[in-house]
C-alpha angles and dihedrals in degrees: 000000000000118000116254117234104233094179123228118350117264108274096021113143118241116222114256117232115226134198133200116256130191120175143136118255116196090335095314124106119237129183132176145105123294133181109263090235096050111121118225089243092059090046092054101040103038107023098037099024091230094146098167088092103082131223112221129127097009087204105086096254109100105047097221091125097050115144131161122252109191086341094307119119115239136173103245092200091069100028114092117231093232090058089070091060112141091006137108119251122199121193132178089268092061098054098083115078121206092345093308119119124240114254087250092056091048092049091051090053094048095049097037087240088164118066108161085004097214095116093037100094090052093044091052096046091049090049090050089055091049094052092049088057100035116023096189110035126174122230089257091054091048091051092050094047093051096046088115096051112083124199109194090191088061096234092148095127093053091045092052092046090049091053092048091051092046090051090054092049091051090054091051091051095053108117092004129104110248093243090060094054096082134270115325131192120251122229090249092058091062100031095125141022092253091066097054099096094044089049089051091057092047093051091056097045 
């Protein structure tokens, strides 16, 4: 009787197919091989240790993992890493420049737009994309844009106010060197939750 081919033994590991990937992450080039099925979220958090992008629903509904790919907001949990080939990816870690926070980050600090803070990176990145497309949004436009970004602490009012203030600051900075646009908080001043209230006072000084 001929032997029956039962295929691989139970528990055997199937070889993972990889693809070459070249992209720019927060202004720095990266090249290498990644598994075809690796989500951008996994690529950022595990491979590059950029853990500011948060893992939450993993089904593209909460917005916690929002990053920008060529200035477009995407949910990194359902966006495969290889899809970003040849493109530029911006994460929350890449917003600050020369140890100076982005106006959006400053505004979130001022208005306590982060409570538990888990959704904050995604909220800020989605807001960044909005202000790139619409430099002077209304509250209604902000609410519509952020429909896919959930804040379980309910800080929506503070988030909207932060975006409005950041939009105003971006307008002031147009055509001005950053150092002439007023006093800005450094990354170290808001490095942990305990410093938020002190940072708020400094920003208003």
